[in-house]
N, C-alpha and C positions, 0 to 999 in steps of 0.2 A: 832439370829434365828427369833426373833419377827419382826425385821425390814424386813427380807426377806419375811416372811409370809404376813406382811402388804403390802409390795410392790407387791406381787403376787395378793393379793385381789384387790388392787387398779388397777392393770393392767387389770384384768378381767373385773372390773366395767367400766373402760374407753373403753374397746373394746365392751362391751355389749351396752353401751349407745351411742356408736359412737361419742366419744369426738371430737369436731370440730378441735382441734389442731392435734390430732392423724390422723384424716381423711385427713386433708390438707397436712400434711407431707407425708403420705403414697401415696396419689395421685400424688404429685409432684415427689416423688422418682420413682414411676412407670412410669410416663410420661417421665422423663429424661432418664431412663434406656432403655425403649422401643424405644425411638427416637434414642439413640445411637446404639442400636442393629440393627435397621432398616438400618441406614447408614452404619454400619460396615458390615452387610451381603451383602448390595449392592456392596460394594468394595471387600470384602474378597472372596465371593463365585465365581464370575467370574474369579478372579485372581487365585484361586485354580484350577479351571478347565483349565484355560489357561496354567498354569505351568505343568499340567498333559498332555496336548495335544501337545503343541508346544515345539520344541527343539531349543534353541538358546544359545549363548555363556555364558551368565551370569545366566542361569537357576538354576544350582546347587547352585551358590552363593546366589541367592535370596531365595531359599528354606531353605538353612542353616541360612540365616539372619532371616527369619520368625520364624524358630524354636528357634533361640537364643532370639528373642524379646518376646517370650512367657513368659520369666522370667524377663522381664524388670520391675524394681521397679516402682510402681505407683507414688511415690513421685517425681521421676525424670521426669516422664511424666508431672505431675502437674507443676513442676518448668519450664520445657521447654514451655509448653502452656502458663504459666503465663508470661514469658518473651516475648513471641510472641504477646500476647494480651495486654500487659501493654501499657501505654501511650507512652513510649519511644520505644516500639517494632514496628515491621513492620506492624502489623495489629491493632495497638492501636487506629487508627482513627475510627475503627468500634465500639468502646465502648462496647466490648463484655465481658470484664473481670468482674467477680462477677455477672454473669447472668447465668440462666439455659443453655444458648447456649454454654458458655464456659465449663460447666460441661459435656455437651453432646460431645463436641470436645475431652475433656480429656478421657472420657470413650471409645469413638470410637477408639482413638489411642491405648488404652490399649488392647481392645479385637479384633481388626482386625488381628493381628498376630496369636492369639489363634484360631479364627474361620477359618482362611485361612489354618493353619497347619493341624488342625483336618479334615477339609473338603478335603484337598489335599490327605491325606492318603486314604480316602474312594474313591475319584474320580480316583485316580491312579490305585487302584485295579480294579475298574469297567472298566477303559480304557484298561487294559490288556485283559479283556474279549471281549470288543467291538471293539478292534483295527482293526482286520482283516475284520470284517463285515462292519464297517463304511468306511474303505479304499476301499473295493470292491464296495460299493455303490456310491463312488465318491462324497460324500457330502462335503460341505464347512466347514471351521473351525468353523464358527459360529454355524452351525447346529450340529456339533460334541459337542460343548460346551453345547448347549441347551439340547441335548439328554442326556449327562452325568449328567447335573444338575437335570433334571427331574427324571431320573431313580435312582439317588442316593439321592432323596429327604428325605428319612427317616434318612439316615446317616447325612444329612445336618441339619436336625432338631436337632440331637444330638449335632452337632457343635454349632448351634445357642444357644442351652440350656447351653452349657458350657460357651459361651460368656455372656449370661444373668446372670449366677451365678457369674461370675467374676465381672461384672459391678455392679450388685445390692448390692454386699458386699463391694464395693470400698469406702474408706474413705479418704485416704491420698491426692490423686490427686484432688478430688472434693472439699476437704476442702481448698486447696490452691487456686484454680481458682474460687471457688464459694463463699468462705468467710463465709459460714454457716449463712447467713443473714436471720433473722426471717421473715416469710411470703414472702420470695423471693427465696432463694437458699438452705434453710434447708431441708435436706432429711433424710431418715431413719438412715443411718449410722452416719452421723454427729450429728444428734439429739441425738442418743443413747450416743455418746461420751460426748456431752454437758450435758445431763441430769444426766448421771452417775457422772460426775465431780461435779455437783451441789448437788448430794445426792438425787435426785428425782427418786428413784428406781421404783416407780409405773409406771411413764410415760416411763422410759427407758425400763422396762420389756415389757410393752405394745407394744412399737415400735419394740422390739426384736421379740415378738410373731408374729407381722404382717410381719416382714421381713422373718421369717421362713415360715409363711403361704404362702407368695408370691412365694418363691422358690419351695415349695411343689406343689402349684397350677400350676405353669408353667411346672413343671416336669410331672405332671399328664396330662396336656393338650397336651404336646408333645407326651407322651405315647399314648394318645387316637388318636391324629391326625396321628401319624405314624402307628397306628393299628399294633403294634408289637405283640399283643396277638390275635391269631386266633385259635379258637377251642381248641385243646389240645396242641397247640404249643405256647411256650413263645418266 
C-alpha cells in the first residue's frame, strides 16, 4: 500500500513539474496517433460513403470483411507490418522499421476497418433519407459522397473518436514495429509496460494519467465540435 501511495505521489509530482521524459513520450504518442488517425480517416471515410452509395458485385463482401477486421488482433498486424518493412521484406529498402512511421502504418491498418464500419452505418442511414432527393437532382456520385460526408459529420466525428481510442491504447503492434526505443519510438503504452516491469510505478502511473487525460480531452473536444448539446437537448 505504501508503494502505491508513493507511486501516486511521484506521478502527481512528475505531472506538475512537467518532467521532460514524460512530456517527450506524451507528445510522441500523440503525434503518432493523430498522424495515423488522419491517414485512416482519409482512407476510411470516403470508402464508407462509397460503399453506401455505389452498388457493385463485391460490395457486401467488402462490408463483411471490414466488420470482421474490426476484431483483428493487433499483434498480427504488427507481425505483418514487421515482415513487410523488414530488410528481407518488399519495403525493407525504405528503412522504416523501428521508426515512428512504421508505428503510424501499423496503427492505420488497425483503425481503418473500425472507422470505416462505424462511419458506414451512419452514412447508410443518411443515404436512405437522401436517396430520392439526390437522385432527382441528378448529381454526380462524387457530389453524393461529399454531401453525405458533410451532413453526417457529427457521426463521423464519433467514428474518428473510436479510432483514436483504439490507436492511443495500442501496445502490441507498435511494440513489434517500433521496438520501444528510448527517445525514438517509445510512446505512452509501451513506456507504461516497460516502467511497470522495472518497478518504476511513479512514472508508469504518470504516463497512465496522461493517457487517460488525452482520451478524455479528445472525447470532450469531439463533443464540443459536434455540438451535440444544444439548449435543453442532449
